[in-house]
Each structure stands twice: as C-alpha cells, then as structure tokens.
TILUMLUM-230435 format. One record per residue (C-alpha): y, z, x; chain; residue number from 1. Coordinates in Angstrom, 1 decimal, decimal comma, always signed. Each point is the difference from the previous one (the first is absolute). Layout:
<recs>
     py     pz     px kette  nr
      Y      Z      X     A NUM
...
</recs>
This chain:
<recs>
     py     pz     px kette  nr
  -12,8   +9,7  -11,7     A   1
   +1,9   +0,7   +3,6     A   2
   -0,3   +2,6   +2,2     A   3
   +2,8   +3,0   -0,7     A   4
   +0,5   +2,1   +3,3     A   5
   +3,1   +1,4   -1,3     A   6
   -0,1   +0,4   -3,6     A   7
   -3,9   +0,9   -0,6     A   8
   +0,6   +3,6   -1,1     A   9
   +3,6   -0,7   -1,6     A  10
   -1,8   +1,0   -3,8     A  11
   -1,9   +2,7   +1,4     A  12
   +1,5   +3,5   -2,2     A  13
   +1,7   +2,1   +1,8     A  14
   +0,1   -2,5   +3,5     A  15
   +3,7   +0,9   +0,4     A  16
   -0,9   +3,8   +0,8     A  17
   -1,4   +0,9   +3,9     A  18
   -3,2   +1,5   -1,7     A  19
   -1,2   -3,1   -1,8     A  20
   +1,5   -2,4   +2,8     A  21
   -2,0   +1,8   +3,0     A  22
   -3,1   -0,3   -2,5     A  23
   +0,2   -4,0   +0,5     A  24
   +0,6   +0,2   +3,6     A  25
   +3,4   +0,5   +0,5     A  26
   +1,6   +0,8   +3,1     A  27
   -3,0   -1,1   +1,7     A  28
   +2,3   -2,3   +2,1     A  29
   +1,6   +2,7   +1,5     A  30
   -2,6   +2,4   +0,9     A  31
   -1,4   -3,5   +1,8     A  32
   +3,2   -0,4   +1,6     A  33
   +1,6   +3,5   +1,2     A  34
   -3,8   +0,6   +1,0     A  35
   -1,7   -3,0   +1,5     A  36
   +2,8   -2,4   +1,1     A  37
   +3,4   -0,4   +2,3     A  38
   +2,7   -1,3   -1,5     A  39
   -0,1   -3,1   +1,6     A  40
   -3,8   -0,6   -1,4     A  41
   +1,4   +0,4   -3,6     A  42
   +2,8   -2,6   +0,7     A  43
   -2,9   -2,7   +1,1     A  44
   -1,9   +0,4   -2,6     A  45
   +2,7   -1,1   -2,6     A  46
   +0,7   -2,5   +2,8     A  47
   -3,3   -1,2   -0,6     A  48
   +0,5   -0,1   -3,6     A  49
   +2,2   -2,3   -0,6     A  50
   +2,0   +2,3   -2,3     A  51
   +3,0   -2,0   -0,6     A  52
   +3,4   +1,7   -2,1     A  53
   -0,6   +0,2   -3,3     A  54
   +2,9   +0,9   -1,1     A  55
   +1,4   -4,0   +0,2     A  56
   +0,9   -1,3   +3,4     A  57
   -4,1   +0,1   +1,7     A  58
   +0,6   +0,6   +3,2     A  59
   -2,9   +1,7   +1,8     A  60
   -0,6   +3,7   -0,5     A  61
   -1,5   +0,9   +3,3     A  62
   +2,3   -2,4   +1,9     A  63
   +3,0   +1,6   -1,3     A  64
   -1,2   +3,7   +0,7     A  65
   -0,3   -1,4   +3,7     A  66
   +3,6   -1,2   -0,2     A  67
   +0,9   +3,7   -0,1     A  68
   +1,7   +1,4   +3,3     A  69
   -1,2   +3,5   +1,3     A  70
   +2,6   +1,4   +2,5     A  71
   -1,1   +3,6   +1,3     A  72
   +1,6   +2,6   -1,9     A  73
   +1,6   -2,1   -3,0     A  74
   -1,6   +0,8   -3,9     A  75
   -1,2   -3,2   -1,5     A  76
   +0,0   -0,5   -3,9     A  77
   -2,3   -1,7   -2,4     A  78
   +1,9   -0,2   -3,4     A  79
   -1,9   -1,3   -2,8     A  80
   +2,0   -2,3   -2,2     A  81
   -0,8   +0,2   -3,9     A  82
   +3,1   -1,5   -1,2     A  83
   -1,8   -1,9   -2,0     A  84
   +3,2   -2,8   -1,2     A  85
   -1,7   -3,0   -0,1     A  86
   +0,7   -2,0   -4,3     A  87
   -3,8   -0,4   +0,0     A  88
   -1,7   +2,7   +1,9     A  89
   -0,9   +3,4   -1,5     A  90
   -3,8   +0,2   +2,5     A  91
   +1,4   +3,0   +2,6     A  92
   +1,1   +2,7   -3,3     A  93
   -3,3   -0,3   -1,9     A  94
   -2,0   +0,6   +3,6     A  95
   +2,3   +2,5   +0,6     A  96
   -0,2   +2,2   -3,5     A  97
   -3,4   -0,7   -0,1     A  98
   -1,6   +0,7   +3,7     A  99
   +2,9   +1,8   +1,7     A 100
   -2,2   +1,7   +1,4     A 101
   -1,5   -3,6   +2,2     A 102
   +3,8   -0,4   +1,1     A 103
   +0,3   +3,2   +1,5     A 104
   -2,9   -0,6   +2,2     A 105
   +0,9   -3,3   +0,6     A 106
   +3,5   +1,6   +1,2     A 107
   -2,0   +2,4   +1,8     A 108
   -2,4   -2,2   +2,3     A 109
   +3,0   -2,3   +0,6     A 110
   +2,2   +2,5   +1,0     A 111
   -2,4   +1,6   +2,8     A 112
   -0,8   -3,6   +1,2     A 113
   +4,2   -0,4   +0,6     A 114
   +0,1   +3,2   +1,3     A 115
   +2,7   +0,9   -2,9     A 116
   +0,2   +3,7   -0,6     A 117
   +2,5   -0,4   -2,9     A 118
   -0,9   -3,1   -2,4     A 119
   +2,1   -0,8   -3,6     A 120
   -0,9   -1,7   -3,3     A 121
   +3,2   -1,4   -1,2     A 122
   -0,1   -0,8   -3,9     A 123
   +1,4   -1,8   -2,5     A 124
   +3,1   +2,4   -1,7     A 125
   -1,6   -1,1   -3,6     A 126
   -3,6   +1,0   +1,0     A 127
   +0,4   +4,1   +0,0     A 128
   -3,2   +0,4   -2,1     A 129
   -1,7   -1,3   +2,9     A 130
   +2,3   +1,4   +2,6     A 131
   -1,7   +3,6   -1,9     A 132
   -3,5   -1,4   +0,2     A 133
   +0,6   -0,7   +4,1     A 134
   +1,3   +3,1   +0,6     A 135
   -2,8   +2,3   -2,0     A 136
   -2,0   -2,3   +2,5     A 137
   +1,1   +1,1   +2,8     A 138
   +0,5   +3,9   -0,8     A 139
   -4,3   -0,4   -0,4     A 140
   -0,5   -1,4   +3,3     A 141
   +2,3   +2,5   +1,7     A 142
   -2,0   +2,4   -1,9     A 143
   -3,4   -1,1   +1,2     A 144
   +1,3   -0,7   +3,7     A 145
   +0,7   -3,9   +0,1     A 146
   +3,6   +0,5   +0,6     A 147
   +2,1   +2,7   +1,9     A 148
   -0,8   +1,4   +3,5     A 149
   -3,5   -1,2   +1,8     A 150
   -1,6   -1,6   -2,6     A 151
   -3,9   +0,4   +0,1     A 152
   +0,5   +1,7   +3,0     A 153
   +1,1   -2,8   +2,0     A 154
   +3,0   +0,2   +1,0     A 155
   +2,1   -1,8   -1,9     A 156
   +2,9   +0,6   -1,8     A 157
   +1,4   -2,0   -3,2     A 158
   +2,5   +0,9   -2,5     A 159
   -0,4   -2,1   -2,9     A 160
   +3,4   -0,8   -2,3     A 161
   +1,1   -1,9   -3,4     A 162
   +3,5   -0,9   -0,1     A 163
   +1,5   -1,7   -2,6     A 164
   +2,4   -2,9   +0,0     A 165
   +2,9   -0,9   -2,3     A 166
   -2,0   -3,5   -1,7     A 167
   +1,7   -2,3   +2,0     A 168
   -2,2   -3,7   +0,4     A 169
   +1,3   -0,2   +3,6     A 170
   -1,4   +2,8   +0,9     A 171
   -3,5   -1,6   +0,0     A 172
   +1,2   -1,3   +3,3     A 173
   -0,7   +2,2   +2,5     A 174
   +3,2   +0,7   +2,2     A 175
   +1,9   +0,2   -3,2     A 176
   -2,5   +3,2   -0,7     A 177
   -0,1   +1,4   +3,1     A 178
   +3,7   +0,3   -0,7     A 179
   -0,5   +1,2   -3,4     A 180
   -2,1   +2,0   +1,1     A 181
   +2,3   +1,7   +3,3     A 182
   +2,7   +0,4   -3,6     A 183
   +1,9   -2,8   +0,4     A 184
   +0,7   -3,1   -2,0     A 185
   -2,9   -2,4   -0,2     A 186
   +1,3   -2,8   +2,2     A 187
   -2,5   -2,1   +2,1     A 188
   +0,7   +0,2   +3,4     A 189
   +0,6   -2,2   +2,7     A 190
   -3,0   -0,8   +2,2     A 191
   -1,1   +0,0   +2,5     A 192
   -0,5   +3,2   +0,9     A 193
   -3,0   +0,1   -2,2     A 194
   -1,2   +2,9   -1,3     A 195
   -3,1   +0,3   +2,0     A 196
   +2,3   +0,6   +2,5     A 197
   +3,2   +1,6   -2,2     A 198
   -0,8   +1,2   -3,1     A 199
   +0,5   +3,0   -1,7     A 200
   +2,8   +2,2   +2,0     A 201
   -0,6   -2,9   +2,3     A 202
   -3,0   +0,8   +0,6     A 203
   -3,5   -1,7   +0,7     A 204
   -0,8   -1,0   -3,9     A 205
   -2,6   -1,6   -1,8     A 206
   +0,3   -1,4   -3,8     A 207
   -3,0   -0,7   -2,1     A 208
   -0,6   -0,9   -3,3     A 209
   -2,3   +2,3   -2,5     A 210
   -2,5   -2,4   -0,3     A 211
   -0,2   -0,8   +3,6     A 212
   -0,5   +4,5   +0,8     A 213
   -2,2   -0,2   -2,6     A 214
   -2,6   -2,0   +1,7     A 215
   +0,3   +1,8   +3,0     A 216
   -2,8   +2,9   -1,1     A 217
   -2,1   -3,6   -1,1     A 218
   +0,2   -1,5   +3,8     A 219
   -0,5   +3,3   +1,5     A 220
   -3,4   +1,3   -1,3     A 221
   -1,7   -3,4   -0,4     A 222
   +1,6   -1,4   +3,1     A 223
   +2,7   -3,0   +0,3     A 224
   -2,8   -2,9   +0,7     A 225
   -1,8   +1,0   -3,5     A 226
   +3,5   -0,1   -1,5     A 227
   +0,4   -3,4   +1,6     A 228
   -3,0   -1,7   -1,6     A 229
   +1,7   +0,3   -3,5     A 230
   +2,7   -2,6   -1,0     A 231
   +0,3   -3,2   +1,6     A 232
   +1,4   -1,4   +3,7     A 233
   +2,6   +1,9   +1,0     A 234
   +0,3   +2,4   -3,6     A 235
   -2,1   +2,0   +0,3     A 236
   -1,0   +2,9   -2,3     A 237
   +1,3   +0,8   -3,4     A 238
   +2,9   -0,5   -1,9     A 239
   +1,7   +1,6   -2,7     A 240
   +1,6   -2,4   -2,9     A 241
   +2,5   +1,5   -2,6     A 242
   -1,0   -2,8   -2,8     A 243
   +2,3   -0,8   -2,4     A 244
   +2,1   -2,3   -2,5     A 245
   -1,6   -2,6   -2,3     A 246
   -3,7   +1,1   +0,6     A 247
   -2,7   +1,9   -2,4     A 248
   -0,6   +2,7   +2,4     A 249
   +2,9   +0,5   +2,1     A 250
   -0,9   +2,9   +2,5     A 251
   -0,6   +1,6   +3,4     A 252
   -2,6   -2,1   +1,7     A 253
   -1,8   +1,1   +3,1     A 254
   -1,2   -3,6   +1,2     A 255
   -2,1   -1,3   +3,3     A 256
   +2,7   -2,1   +1,6     A 257
   -1,3   -3,5   -0,5     A 258
   -1,1   -0,5   -3,3     A 259
   +1,5   -2,6   -2,0     A 260
   +3,3   -0,1   -1,5     A 261
   -1,8   -1,6   -3,0     A 262
   -2,0   +2,3   -0,3     A 263
   +2,3   +2,7   +0,2     A 264
   +1,5   -0,9   -3,0     A 265
   -2,7   -1,2   -2,3     A 266
   -3,1   +1,8   +1,1     A 267
   -0,5   +3,0   -2,9     A 268
   -1,1   +1,9   +3,6     A 269
   +3,8   +0,2   +0,5     A 270
   +3,1   -1,3   -2,6     A 271
   -1,9   -1,9   -2,3     A 272
   +1,7   -3,2   -0,1     A 273
   +3,5   -0,4   -1,4     A 274
   +1,2   +1,6   -3,5     A 275
   +0,1   -1,7   -3,6     A 276
   -2,5   -2,7   +1,5     A 277
   +3,6   -1,8   +1,9     A 278
   +0,0   -2,0   +2,8     A 279
   +1,6   +1,5   +3,2     A 280
   +2,9   -0,9   +1,3     A 281
   +0,7   +1,5   +3,4     A 282
   -0,6   +2,5   +1,5     A 283
   +1,7   +2,9   +2,0     A 284
   -2,6   +0,9   +2,9     A 285
   +1,2   +2,8   +2,2     A 286
   +2,9   +1,2   -1,8     A 287
   +3,2   -1,5   -1,0     A 288
   +1,7   -0,8   +3,4     A 289
   -2,8   -2,3   +0,4     A 290
   +0,3   -4,1   -0,2     A 291
   -1,5   -0,3   -4,0     A 292
   -2,6   -2,8   -0,4     A 293
   -0,8   -2,1   -2,6     A 294
   -3,9   +0,1   -1,6     A 295
   -1,3   -3,0   +1,9     A 296
   +1,3   +1,5   +3,0     A 297
   -1,0   +3,5   -0,1     A 298
   -3,3   -0,9   -1,2     A 299
   -0,9   -2,4   +3,0     A 300
   +1,9   -1,3   +2,7     A 301
   +1,9   -3,1   +0,8     A 302
   -3,2   -1,1   +1,5     A 303
   -1,6   +0,7   -2,9     A 304
   -2,0   +3,1   +1,6     A 305
   -0,5   +2,8   -1,9     A 306
   +2,9   +3,0   +0,3     A 307
   -1,5   +3,1   +1,0     A 308
   +1,7   +3,4   -0,2     A 309
   +0,1   +0,3   +3,7     A 310
   +3,8   +0,3   +2,2     A 311
   -1,4   -3,7   +1,4     A 312
   -1,1   -1,8   -3,3     A 313
   +2,8   +0,7   -1,6     A 314
   +3,0   -0,8   +2,8     A 315
   -2,1   -3,1   +0,1     A 316
   +2,6   -2,8   +0,2     A 317
   +3,0   +1,9   +0,9     A 318
   +2,5   +0,5   -2,3     A 319
   +0,1   -3,4   -1,5     A 320
   -3,5   +0,4   -1,7     A 321
   -1,0   +3,7   +0,6     A 322
   +0,8   +3,3   +0,1     A 323
   -0,4   +3,7   +1,4     A 324
   -2,6   +2,7   -1,3     A 325
   +2,6   +2,1   +0,7     A 326
   +0,2   +3,4   -1,9     A 327
   -2,7   -1,1   -2,4     A 328
   +2,1   +0,0   -2,9     A 329
   -1,8   -2,7   -1,7     A 330
   +2,4   -0,9   -3,1     A 331
   -1,8   -3,1   -2,1     A 332
   +2,1   -1,6   -2,7     A 333
   -1,2   -2,4   -2,7     A 334
   +1,2   -3,1   -1,3     A 335
   +2,7   +1,6   -2,5     A 336
   +1,9   +1,3   +3,1     A 337
   +3,2   -1,1   +0,8     A 338
   +0,1   -0,3   +4,2     A 339
   +4,5   +0,0   -0,2     A 340
   +0,0   +3,2   -2,0     A 341
   -2,5   +1,5   +1,9     A 342
   +1,2   -1,0   +3,3     A 343
   +3,3   +1,2   -1,1     A 344
   -1,6   +3,0   -0,8     A 345
   -1,1   +0,4   +3,5     A 346
   +3,5   -0,8   +1,1     A 347
   +1,7   +3,4   -1,6     A 348
   -2,3   +1,8   +1,5     A 349
   +0,9   -0,8   +3,1     A 350
   +3,7   -0,2   -0,3     A 351
   -0,4   +3,2   -1,6     A 352
   -2,2   +1,3   +2,9     A 353
   +2,0   -1,5   +2,7     A 354
   +1,6   +2,6   +2,8     A 355
   +3,2   -2,0   +0,4     A 356
   -0,3   +0,4   +3,6     A 357
   -0,6   -3,7   +1,1     A 358
   +2,7   -2,3   -1,3     A 359
   -2,6   -3,0   -0,7     A 360
   -2,5   +2,3   -2,6     A 361
   +3,3   +1,8   -1,3     A 362
   +1,7   -2,9   -1,0     A 363
   -2,9   -2,2   -0,5     A 364
   -2,6   +1,8   -2,2     A 365
   +3,7   +0,3   -2,2     A 366
   +0,4   -3,8   +0,1     A 367
   -3,8   -0,6   -1,1     A 368
   +0,3   +2,6   -2,8     A 369
   +3,2   -1,8   -1,3     A 370
   -1,5   -3,9   +0,1     A 371
   -3,4   +0,8   -1,4     A 372
   +1,9   +2,6   -3,0     A 373
   +2,0   -3,5   -0,8     A 374
   -3,2   -2,3   +0,1     A 375
   -2,1   +2,2   -2,1     A 376
   +2,9   +0,6   -2,7     A 377
   +0,5   -3,5   -0,3     A 378
   +3,4   -0,6   +2,0     A 379
   -1,7   -1,9   +3,3     A 380
   +0,8   -3,0   +2,0     A 381
   -2,1   -2,4   +1,8     A 382
   +1,8   +1,0   +3,1     A 383
   -1,0   +3,6   -0,9     A 384
   -3,7   -0,5   +1,3     A 385
   +1,0   -1,3   +3,2     A 386
   +2,6   +2,9   +0,6     A 387
   -2,7   +2,2   -1,0     A 388
   -2,2   -1,2   +3,0     A 389
   +2,8   -0,8   +2,6     A 390
   +1,0   +4,4   -0,7     A 391
   -3,7   +0,8   +0,3     A 392
   -0,5   -1,9   +3,6     A 393
   +3,0   +1,9   +1,1     A 394
   -1,1   +3,1   -0,8     A 395
   -3,3   -0,3   +1,5     A 396
   -0,6   +1,3   +3,9     A 397
   +3,9   +1,2   -0,1     A 398
   -0,3   +3,4   -1,5     A 399
   -1,2   +3,0   +2,9     A 400
   -2,7   +1,0   -2,5     A 401
   -2,5   -2,3   -2,5     A 402
   +2,0   +0,8   -3,1     A 403
   +1,3   -2,9   +0,2     A 404
   -3,0   -2,3   +0,3     A 405
   -1,2   +2,1   -2,6     A 406
   +2,9   -1,4   -2,2     A 407
   -0,2   -3,4   +1,0     A 408
   -3,4   -0,7   +0,2     A 409
   -0,8   +0,3   -3,7     A 410
   +3,2   -2,1   -1,2     A 411
   -1,0   -3,0   +3,1     A 412
   -3,8   -0,1   -1,2     A 413
   +1,0   +0,1   -3,8     A 414
   +2,5   -3,5   +0,9     A 415
   -2,7   -1,5   +1,9     A 416
   -2,5   +0,2   -2,6     A 417
   +1,5   +0,0   -3,1     A 418
   +3,3   -1,7   +0,1     A 419
   -0,9   -1,9   -2,6     A 420
   +0,1   +2,8   -2,3     A 421
   +3,9   +1,5   +1,5     A 422
   +0,7   -3,6   -0,7     A 423
   -1,0   +0,2   -3,9     A 424
   +2,1   +3,3   +0,3     A 425
   +2,8   -2,1   +0,8     A 426
   -0,3   -3,2   -2,0     A 427
   -1,5   +1,6   -3,4     A 428
   +2,0   +3,3   +0,0     A 429
   +0,1   +0,9   -3,9     A 430
   -4,2   -1,0   +0,2     A 431
   -0,5   +2,0   +3,0     A 432
   +2,0   +3,3   -0,7     A 433
   -1,8   -0,4   -3,8     A 434
   -2,0   +3,6   -0,4     A 435
   -3,5   -0,3   +1,3     A 436
   +0,6   -4,1   +1,3     A 437
   -2,8   -1,0   +1,9     A 438
   +0,8   -2,8   +2,9     A 439
   -1,5   -3,3   -1,8     A 440
   -0,9   -1,3   +3,2     A 441
   +1,1   -2,7   +2,5     A 442
   +0,0   -2,7   -2,4     A 443
   +3,2   +1,4   -2,1     A 444
   +1,7   -0,9   +2,6     A 445
   -1,2   -3,9   +1,2     A 446
</recs>
C-alpha cells in the first residue's frame, strides 16, 4: 500500500471540524512557517519538493511561485482554482468536502510564502454544498486565530474568501477565472502580461489548483527533500487519481507517482480490473482533454516498456504514441465502447463550453460536433474523417487559451488510433448505429 500524504485521515469521523483536524496534526505547517521560517524559505522547500501543478499542466509549483512580481507597496494575491470542470475529474471536490481544513491550512501557508494578505478560493458554481463546508472551516480558522489580523502573534495578516463561479468550464483557465472573480464575463486574457505580473485587479497573482495547495502543508512539515524522495524522477510525491468508467472499483485513489498503469487498473489495491470480465479497449488518462490511447499503448510504451503513472512515462512517444497525466481524470473503456460516440460526446461538451472569443475554437468546435454527429448517426462519408482531422489541426495552437487544444486533441487521437472504427461507421452505417452495436474489428473492413 502506497503512502497517503493527503488522504491519510480522510475517513476519520469529524475530520471536517477544526477540533478533530487539529488533534490529527492540523495547522502545524502554519505554526512552523510563521514562527520559524521566512516566506522565501517556504518557497525554497516547495522548490526542493519538485511538486508539479496538479490541475493538469504539471508546471513546477515552486518555480511558478518564484515568478511572482514583488513591487514595493503593491498587494499580491493567491487564488485557488477549485473550478473542477474537466470531464472525468472529481478529486478536488472530495478533498474540499471531506478535508476542508487541509485546503485552508494550505492557503494560509502558501499565502504567507507569497506575501499575500488577501486570498480567494474560486469554486465551481454547482458545488454550493462544498462552498458551505469551506466557509464553515474558514470561520473556524478565524475563530481559532489562524486567519485575520496578527496570526499566531507573527504580525502576518490574511483574509480568505470563497467565491462561487457560474459553472463555466472556461473559468478553469486561470485568466478567465480571474476575469470572473473580478465580476466580468469569464473570457481568457491575452498573455503576456502573465498573472504573476498582472493578475487579479492587475496585481501580481498566483493561481494554483486545490490539490497543489493541499500538498504544501505536507511539504513544509516534512521538508521538500523528503517529499521529493517519493515518486520517480521529476514526478515526485503522490497524486490523486479520479478513476471512472468500466472499472470494478471506480473511485478516488491517492497513488505514489510511478505506479505501473497495468497495476493501477488491475490490482485489487486500486481499480480491480475491468468490469464484467471484459477486455480493456482504451483509456483517457488525464481527463477528457488528453489524447485517448488504445490498450496496447496505455499499458506499455511504443518501445515496449511498462507505462507508469508519471508525467514523463505517460507522455513518452509524444502525441503519436503517448498522452498526458493531466488532472488525473482516468477514464477506462471496455471492449463494448464506441469510440466514435465517445468522441462525439466529448466534442459536444467542448462546443458548448467554448467562450466564443477565438474564431478557430468558436467555429471549429461546432464543426467537430456536427461531423461526429453525422458519423455516429450513419450519415457520414469517407471524406468526413479527413475533414475532422483537418479541422482539429487548424484549431490546435490558434487560440488564446488551451480550450482549443482540449477540443482538438481527443479527436485527433481517436482518428489516429481508431480510424478503422470511424471507417466502419461510414461503410456499414446500419450496423454501426444499431443499439448496442460493437465494432467487430479490422477484419470486417478488409
């Protein structure tokens, strides 16, 4: 059983209250940081840990913190991105609802490191029940002297607020989130300037994911070097994985980075294999926006090496034969899954969630959905498959924010690895659109 750095006490009765959380070592990192460390020393420990952003991009957290501009007399902000909107990802909401004080503690320690005196948790609008849990935890932290003026007699002040968004996927992009937090429509901003220079209210701002901030207390308590010993290479520490789809044991698992994908899927410690004794067909490893991989490429790299649950191993081979760890939204699909229907479903989502600011995304996501609808419903032709690939390529790299890539990559990968299934929908539309139809394999196209 791997180490549990974030979820060790998640099932303790009453752990969502200040009293019980404190009894289990809660808020030690705040005491340690404010009483024995300078802000720069906290940043240095996070750098040593090798912690990478757990929201999807995987950028080194300590390095991101070091980019924060520090002009004299200008306020700085820390914003927690709790707008968990990626299909297949549901780890952050559990962390916030069951261990709210862990996030609050992480926000205090991180805000101290960054010199922020006002910080925000921007939460997805549909998660109002979680917002109430967080607000209760924040009120308890104020009541016990861990928020407000002169925290623990250190001279450091911090006010923390929870702000609900409107439920837009695009507000998971950090600059769109900041626009929404300022009361504007959540459209992404052009970069530069980057948020570290001009973020919230045009002031220096750091935006981090819930899981990233929740890891900071562990790093400060145990030391960055100890945290870095867990994992493999540049993929250090533990990672929360949202496992769903055709699995015997779907759920949220905290893994030590470096676990083989095959072990994660088939071992009783984790997902327990594919349901109903069926065969694995494909996996989306990091949320709906990352490239899908067929069974043979998700279990092993193209070179035949075991694929590991790390940033580097999953991306081995680039997008030709690899994918991304992303947000850890692990979606497993069995042999009965229709790849065309699944891709169409993803495309419907991205078309709906596009903010419409960039024409390649606004128009391109619509074309992707329309063409996939035709193919899935038996009205497609051979040319549609190539047009799909062309539209995806024209979206990629031509938008202000990554939503364009999020819409394009799943389509490109599905065609790359499952083109024969798309062709089956074109050549045998009556069979392919029959309820419960399963692709019979390449032989039918010969």
